[in-house]
N, C-alpha and C positions, 0 to 999 in steps of 0.2 A: 503491499501498500507507498503510495507517494507519506513525502514528509509535507506537513501542511502547516504554519505560523498559525504559535497557540495565538488564541484571542484573548485577549489586552484583562485585563482583569477590575467584573465591574465596582463601582468604588462603595465602600465599606461594608459588605457580605459579612455576617459571618460564615467562619467552613463549614459545608455542605451536612449535613446533621449523615453517617452512613447505617442504615436503618440493619443494614445485613451483621454491620458488630454486633446490633446484639441478637438480630434474627437471623443465621446464615441458612434456614429454610424457606424464607418467606420470596415470595415472588411477587407478592399486590406491595402496595400503598402508596400512600397519599402526599403531592407537594405541593408551593407552593411558587409561582414560577421565580427566577428573582429576574432576570436580562435571557434577553436571545440576542446570537451574535452570529449575521454575515459570516462564515470563515474565506476570508481570500489564501487561497493555498502563496505557498512561499514563492520566492523569483527563479529558481531552479526549478518545478515542475513548470509553474505560469510559459517556460521558454520554451520547455520540454513538450508539456503537452497545450499548445495556445488553444486549439480548436476543441479539447475538452474541454477547458477553463470558459469560451467563449460560449459554451451547448449549456452548461450547466450559468451559465451566472452569475464567475464568480467561485460557486467550491460548495459548499457545505454550508450548517449551517448548525451551533451548537446554542443547544436550553442549561442554562445553568438551574438546578432547582434549589431551595432549604435544605431540603434531603434526598437521600435516595435508596432502594431495595440494588441500584445498580451495584455490579461492584467492578469495578472499572482493570484498566489492565496494571501490574503489575506485580509490585512479589511472584514473577515467576507465574503467574496467572492471567489467560487470555483474558478480554472483558465481555460481559455482560451484552445480551443485545433483545430489541427486547420495542417495544408500543407506550409513549406517553398521550395520554387523551387526554379532552375535555370540549366542550359543547358547538362543535361545528370547527373539530380540528384533533388530528389525527399524527401524531411526527411519528419516523418510523426509526430506529435508535438503533443505528453501527456500530458506535463506538466507541466506549467512555475514556476518559484519560481525567486523572489527577491534578493540579498543580496550585501554589498555592492552601491548602487544605480544603481549593472548590474544587467540586465536578459536575466537569463538562462534557455533557452528552453531545455527542456528533449526529448527524444523520440530515433525513429530508420529509418533508410535511406529506404526506399522504395524495396524492394531486393538484401538487402547491403548479398547475401554471401559470406561464409569464399574467399576472394580473389578482392572480389570486392572494386574499384575504386571510383565509384559514390560517389563520397562526394565533401561538398564542400570544398573551397580553402578558408586561411584571400585574403581582398583584395576582394571575388568575390562580383559582384549584386545578390542579390535575390530576389521571391515575397514575399510577405507573404500572406495567407487566412485565415479565421478566418475560428471554425467553424458558422451559423449562426444561427443558432438553437440552438445550446448548449447557444451562447453570451447572443440572446432572453431569455432562460429560467431564464440564470443567473442572467438577469437585471433586469425581470420583480421580481423576490425571495430575488433580491436587494433593488428595491424602494418601495417593499411592507416593508419590513418591517424597511422601514423613513415610508412611509404610518400610521404603525402603530404607533409611536414621536407621531402624530401630532394629529392623535385620541383620544393616552392616553391624554394629553394634552387637546382635547376638549369635554370629556367625564367628568373632573374636577377631573381625578387622576393628579392637580398639585403639590402632593408629591412623582412620581415617577419618579428617576432621570435618565433617558437611559445610557446605561454600550454594553456591552459587545451586540453586533449581529450573530448570528451563520445563511447567507442565506444558504442554502444548500440545497435540494435537500431532505435528507435525516433525517428532523425532524428542518427546521429552526424556531428558538426561542429569543425573544428580553430577556435581566435581564433590571432588573432599580432598583435600589437601591429605600428601602423604603417598602411601607408596604397599604395592603387592607385586610381590617376590613372580615375576616373569612368568613360572615352575607353578605358582599355586593359579593364576589367573583361570579357572579352570573351572579346580576344583570349588572357589568359591563364589566362581556366575552361575555352577547346579546348585553347591549352596546356600544361595540367595533364596534361588530360585521356590524348594523346596520349604527358607521358610518361613515365606509371605504367604505361600497357597497353604502352610498348619494358622498363622499367624490370621488369613482371613478366613479359614476353613470354622475357627474356635470363635473366628467379630469379638469385639468390643468393644462399650461405647464408646465416643469420642464428647470429650469434654473440649467445648470452644467459652473462657466469659475476662474476662480486662478484672488483674487482679493489681489490688497498692505492691508499690517495687518488688518489697522482702518477701511476700508470700508465691509473687511470683518465680522467682527465684530457684526460693524450695522444689518447686512446683519441675522445674527446669534443671533438677541434678544437685541445685545449689550455687549455682551464679545465670547470669545469664553475661551475651554479649558484649564488648566495651560500648557498640556504638547506643546499647540503649540509657537512655539520660537513669541516674538516681530516682529524678527529681516525677519520674513517667510512671503510669499506671501500664505496663504492656499487656498486651491483649494474649493467650497465651493458648495451641492449642493442646487434646496432653489427648494419648490413645489408651488408654485402658491402665491399665497400672503405670505406663514406661518415663522414663520422667516427656516433660513436651519441652514444647519450644516455640519462641514468639514469632506469631503469622496473623498478619492481616486480610488472608484467603478465608474464600470457603471449601466446606466443606463436608463427608459426609456423614450421617449420623452413628453408623456405628461399618465400623472394618466389613463384616460378611460385603456391608454393597462394592467396597472394587471385587470387579468381575474375576478377574488377575493377577498378577503380576511376570513376565518372566523377561526376565534377562537379556538383552537381548547383546550386549555386547562388556565391558571392558576394557578401561584399555587409556593412555597417557594422552591428554588433548595435544601435546608439542613434545619434542625428542626429552626424558628423563630431566634433562639440564637444558635449560635456556644456557644462552653464551656470558651470561650476569652469573652463571656458577649456583642455578635461583631452581630449585622442585618448583617444578610442573606440575597439573594439576594432576588427580585423574576417572576419567569418567565413565557415568556407568550409566549405558542407555538402556529404557525397558522402553514396554506399550503394556497398557493396561485390554482388557477384554478379550 
């Protein structure tokens, strides 16, 4: 998808309330419109796609609300899609992004032809509905990535420290700091799959909530990553009795809702040591379903 210039932040609004933070299985909610922006594509996009820009009269629209049930892309999880509607107007949400505490819903007004006035007005009440199938799939992928972290620990790979997670359908993976001896990679791949199958078959409730810093640290094995401020109240996801971790995404209600987790490959993202002498992360790629 082409990169577009971010709309300017409306003057003075409070951060968007994230409804899914409190109820990540909610698919509908109500909100009030704060602003509606016509999004101008970046200069590079305009130069390369001049015809498309002219045909679309400047690109997509961004709708800003006081609250949203839509999960914006981030934390390795794709954005929700769906519909925002009000009397006489229906907005198709194609992408969702967060910036400076505000959530921008990108898309188009349904049947909004030239001169059409079926748009939202500032202060208008609207209804939000998330695409249930996409939300469910995204949640399963995200939960499978967290489940992989548990499996890594359970099969004795204590030297691996979880890093970047990519929970998109076109090749999900988790990067880890650390190393696995080459002669053990195939065996560990098989062990990870067996452990994932066991955990999924047994099932366990998934807890997601916001906690005071000290309590959150206890739930995460005694400490939190350094980027988490000690003055904050982190949102923690916890699978059964296993240590939790900070997370802003959506998840399944029970581990058993993950269809399966098949490890495709384990490899080093680049040569084991870069020319600066720093070890490179190891990637574990998998598929769910």
